[in-house]
C-alpha positions in Angstrom: 125.4 100.9 36.5 126.7 98.6 33.8 124.2 95.8 34.1 120.4 96.1 34.0 119.0 94.8 37.3 115.6 94.4 38.9 115.4 94.9 42.7 113.2 92.5 44.6 111.9 94.6 47.6 110.0 92.6 50.1 107.8 94.6 52.5 105.1 94.2 55.1 102.5 94.8 52.4 103.8 92.6 49.5 106.7 92.3 47.1 107.7 95.3 44.9 109.9 95.3 41.8 112.1 98.2 41.1 113.5 98.6 37.6 115.6 101.4 36.2 113.8 103.7 33.7 116.7 106.0 32.9 119.8 107.3 34.5 118.0 108.9 37.4 114.7 107.2 38.1 113.3 103.8 38.8 109.9 102.2 38.0 108.0 100.7 41.0 105.7 97.7 40.4 103.6 96.3 43.1 102.4 95.3 45.6 102.5 91.7 44.4 101.9 88.3 46.2 98.4 89.3 47.4 99.9 91.9 49.7 101.6 89.2 51.9 104.4 90.2 54.2 107.5 89.1 52.2 110.5 88.5 54.3 112.9 87.5 51.6 112.9 87.0 47.8 115.3 85.8 45.2 115.4 85.4 41.4 117.2 83.9 38.4 116.2 85.4 35.1 112.4 85.3 34.9 112.1 82.9 37.8 111.3 84.6 41.1 110.5 83.2 44.5 109.2 85.2 47.5 108.9 83.8 51.0 106.8 85.2 53.9 103.4 85.2 55.5 102.2 85.6 59.1 99.5 84.8 61.6 96.7 85.9 59.2 97.9 84.5 55.9 99.9 81.5 57.0 103.3 80.6 55.6 104.2 80.0 52.0 106.5 80.6 49.0 105.2 82.6 46.0 106.8 81.7 42.7 106.7 83.4 39.3 108.0 82.1 35.9 107.5 85.3 34.0 109.4 87.9 35.9 106.6 88.7 38.3 103.6 89.1 36.0 101.8 86.1 37.4 102.3 84.2 40.6 101.4 80.9 42.2 101.5 80.1 45.9 103.0 77.0 47.6 101.3 77.0 51.0 103.3 75.4 53.8 101.1 76.3 56.8 97.7 77.8 57.3 96.8 81.1 59.0 93.8 82.4 60.8 92.1 83.3 57.4 92.2 79.6 56.3 90.6 78.5 59.5 87.8 81.0 59.1 87.1 80.1 55.5 87.1 76.4 56.4 84.6 76.9 59.3 82.4 79.8 58.1 80.7 79.7 54.7 79.9 83.4 54.9 83.6 84.2 55.4 84.5 82.0 52.5 81.9 83.7 50.3 83.1 87.2 51.3 86.7 86.4 50.3 85.7 84.4 47.3 87.6 81.3 48.3 86.7 77.7 48.7 87.8 75.8 51.8 91.0 73.8 51.3 92.6 70.9 53.3 95.1 72.1 55.9 98.6 72.8 54.5 101.1 70.1 55.5 103.1 72.0 58.1 100.2 73.9 59.8 100.8 74.3 63.5 104.6 73.8 63.1 105.6 77.2 61.6 104.2 80.7 61.6 106.0 82.3 58.6 108.9 81.9 56.2 111.9 84.1 56.6 114.4 83.1 53.9 114.7 81.4 50.5 117.8 80.3 48.8 119.1 78.2 45.9 121.7 75.6 46.7 122.8 73.8 43.5 119.6 72.6 41.8 117.5 72.7 44.9 115.6 75.4 46.7 115.6 75.8 50.5 113.4 78.0 52.7 113.8 78.9 56.4 111.0 79.3 58.8 109.9 80.7 62.2 110.2 78.7 64.5 113.6 77.6 63.1 112.9 74.9 60.6 114.3 74.2 57.1 112.4 73.0 54.0 113.7 71.8 50.7 112.1 71.7 47.2 113.3 69.6 44.2 110.6 71.0 41.8 111.4 74.7 41.7 109.3 75.5 44.7 106.0 73.8 43.9 106.3 71.3 46.8 108.3 71.3 50.0 109.7 68.7 52.4 111.0 69.2 55.9 114.8 68.8 56.4 114.9 66.3 59.2 118.5 67.0 60.1 117.5 70.5 61.3 114.1 69.5 62.8 115.8 66.7 64.8 119.2 68.4 65.5 120.6 66.9 68.7 120.6 70.0 71.0 117.7 71.7 69.4 115.9 72.1 72.8 118.7 74.3 74.0 118.3 76.9 71.2 117.1 80.3 72.5 114.9 82.6 70.5 115.9 86.1 69.6 113.7 89.1 70.1 111.4 88.2 67.2 111.5 84.5 68.0 113.6 81.5 66.9 114.1 82.3 63.2 116.0 80.6 60.4 116.6 83.8 58.4 119.8 83.2 56.3 120.7 80.6 53.7 124.1 80.8 52.1 125.4 78.6 49.3 128.7 77.8 47.6 128.3 78.0 43.8 131.5 76.0 43.4 130.3 73.1 45.6 126.5 72.5 45.7 127.0 70.2 48.7 128.1 73.1 50.9 125.7 75.5 52.6 125.4 77.6 55.7 122.4 78.8 57.7 122.0 81.5 60.3 119.5 81.1 63.2 118.6 83.7 65.8 119.6 82.9 68.4 121.3 79.5 67.8 124.2 80.7 65.6 125.8 79.5 62.4 125.3 75.9 61.1 127.2 74.4 58.2 126.6 71.4 56.0 128.9 69.8 53.5 126.5 67.1 52.3 123.6 69.1 50.9 121.9 69.4 54.3 121.9 65.7 55.3 124.0 66.6 58.4 125.0 69.8 60.1 127.8 71.2 62.3 127.5 74.2 64.6 130.3 76.7 63.7 130.5 79.6 66.1 134.0 79.5 67.6 136.0 82.6 67.9 139.6 82.7 66.6 140.4 85.9 68.7 138.3 85.4 71.8 140.7 87.4 73.9 140.2 90.5 71.7 136.4 90.5 72.5 136.9 91.4 76.2 134.0 90.9 78.7 130.4 91.9 78.0 127.4 91.5 80.2 125.0 91.5 77.3 123.3 88.1 76.8 123.9 88.3 73.0 127.6 89.0 73.3 130.4 86.6 72.6 131.1 84.2 75.5 132.7 80.9 76.3 134.9 81.2 73.2 131.9 81.6 70.8 130.8 84.5 68.7 127.4 85.7 69.8 124.8 83.2 68.7 122.3 85.9 67.6 123.3 86.0 64.0 121.6 88.8 62.1 122.8 88.2 58.6 125.6 86.3 56.8 127.2 86.4 53.3 129.8 84.4 51.5 132.5 86.2 49.4 132.6 85.1 45.8 136.1 83.8 45.8 138.0 80.6 46.2 137.7 79.2 49.7 134.9 79.8 52.1 135.2 83.4 53.2 132.2 84.4 55.3 131.1 87.6 56.9 128.3 88.0 59.5 126.6 90.9 61.2 125.8 89.7 64.6 123.7 91.2 67.4 127.0 92.1 69.0 129.6 92.8 66.3 130.8 92.0 62.8 132.8 88.8 62.3 134.8 87.2 59.5 135.6 83.6 58.9 138.3 82.5 56.4 137.6 78.8 56.9 133.9 78.3 56.3 132.8 79.3 59.8 135.1 77.0 61.7 136.6 80.0 63.4 135.5 83.7 63.5 137.5 86.9 63.7 135.9 89.8 65.5 136.3 92.7 63.0 134.1 95.2 64.8 136.9 97.6 65.8 136.6 100.9 63.9 132.8 100.8 63.7 130.7 103.2 65.7 128.6 100.4 67.4 128.5 96.7 67.8 124.9 96.5 66.7 123.4 96.3 63.2 121.5 93.9 60.9 122.7 93.7 57.3 126.0 92.9 55.7 126.9 92.8 52.0 130.0 91.8 50.1 131.5 92.9 46.7 130.9 90.1 44.1 134.4 90.3 42.8 136.5 91.8 45.6 136.2 89.5 48.6 137.8 92.0 51.0 135.3 94.8 50.2 132.1 94.7 52.3 129.5 97.0 53.6 127.4 97.2 56.8 125.0 99.7 58.4 125.6 100.0 62.2 122.8 101.2 64.4 123.1 102.9 67.8 122.2 99.8 69.8 119.5 97.2 70.4 117.8 99.0 73.3 118.7 102.6 72.3 116.3 103.1 69.4 117.9 101.0 66.6 118.7 104.0 64.4 122.0 105.4 62.9 124.4 106.7 65.6 123.8 110.4 66.2 120.8 110.1 63.9 123.1 110.5 60.9 122.9 107.8 58.3 126.1 106.1 57.1 127.0 102.9 55.3 130.3 101.7 56.6 132.7 100.1 54.1 135.8 98.1 54.5 138.2 97.4 51.6 140.6 95.2 53.6 138.4 92.5 55.0 137.3 94.4 58.1 140.8 95.5 59.2 139.6 99.1 58.8 136.4 100.9 58.1 135.2 104.1 56.4 131.9 105.9 56.8 130.1 106.6 53.4 127.6 109.4 54.0 127.3 111.3 50.7 123.7 111.4 49.7 122.3 109.9 52.9 120.3 111.9 55.5 122.6 113.6 58.1 120.0 115.1 60.3 117.1 113.6 62.3 117.5 110.2 60.7 115.8 107.5 62.7 115.2 104.7 60.3 116.3 101.0 60.7 117.7 98.8 58.0 116.7 95.2 58.7 118.7 92.0 58.3 117.9 91.1 54.6 117.5 94.7 53.4 121.0 95.2 51.8 122.3 93.6 48.6 124.7 94.0 45.7 124.2 93.2 42.1 126.6 91.2 40.0 127.8 93.9 37.6 131.5 94.6 36.9 130.9 97.9 38.8 128.3 96.5 41.1 125.5 98.5 42.6 124.9 98.4 46.4 121.3 98.8 47.6 119.5 99.0 51.0 115.9 99.6 52.1 114.6 101.2 55.3 111.7 100.6 57.7 110.5 104.0 56.6 109.9 102.8 53.1 112.9 104.2 51.2 115.4 102.4 49.0 118.9 103.8 48.4 121.4 102.9 45.7 125.1 103.4 45.1 126.9 102.8 41.9 130.4 103.8 43.0 130.9 101.2 45.8 129.3 103.4 48.4 131.1 106.7 47.8 127.7 108.3 47.0 124.0 107.4 47.4 120.7 108.2 45.7 117.2 107.6 47.1 115.5 105.6 44.3 112.2 104.9 46.0 110.3 106.3 48.9 107.0 105.9 50.7 107.0 102.1 50.3 105.8 100.0 53.3 108.4 98.8 55.8 111.2 97.2 53.7 112.0 93.7 55.0 114.4 92.6 52.2 116.3 93.8 49.1 117.7 91.4 46.6 118.8 91.8 43.0 118.2 89.8 39.8 119.8 90.4 36.4 117.1 91.6 34.0 
């Protein structure tokens, strides 16, 4: 590892920070953010943002300006606890909280699933699928009307966990460009900073996909609309990769057309995808055995699958990963790379482990265990 990084690990019981102590061990700090479920977190230097919540807490974005030592909450929607405190003085006294006016978007969203920087602005995605923007570093938020009022919104179908806007992708070279992933409405792109959107789900090689009876499979010339995760390669042009409910896809034109690059993988199902920060044709994904077959690694043997030619071929990377009785799941936001010259690759599991590789996936080390269910892993340069 040639760059010191901090891992932001969102879990069902708060945010944890993982920092390297020496060549072999990592320090774990947490749980942070009052133990909220944190679906996604990002950072820039000492500035950190963590999005999450649920039925009990409500929905909000936590923010820190000192690397995670102190936190403030921007509440977007109330939960059951807020209602109890507002209506029952004894409950308010028990939790040591004063009643507050309802948060602005109460009743419209249940939780936040993603947070991303696009230029100088912050965006956060919600369940049900709505998008919010902040122009003051996350202190206040406004609804993005172009998504809330999208023309065919009533036709969007929810995925298994509901209609979620879980992925926000930016173009550092052009802050007007951004992409979002919604399960199960597909990929949307904007080239005017989110003022307008275009659905981009067309297959370039529809004939290669064959026929599938699964409702999430490609059909009618489209990639499957149940996007699980999406990343943009850090190179000129708009090279995108997505892990879908039914395959892995690549777009060389900003999502206007998608190539099915699943061939060579052991299954069509998985959640995360990550890309090398300097080699746009090197990417990693972690296939699972199927959506209704347990959602664990095929044959209960863990492997991260790597491609070094843009998905034309794949290689299983198993060294250091459990090869017997492995039944964990790796969720959609739970894989990331850092920005080092020799970048680290990291993923977290629903069994509370975090694994790291510092040789592009050739070998892996478990750097944390016994955490709560890991919902996201992101990196920030320390």
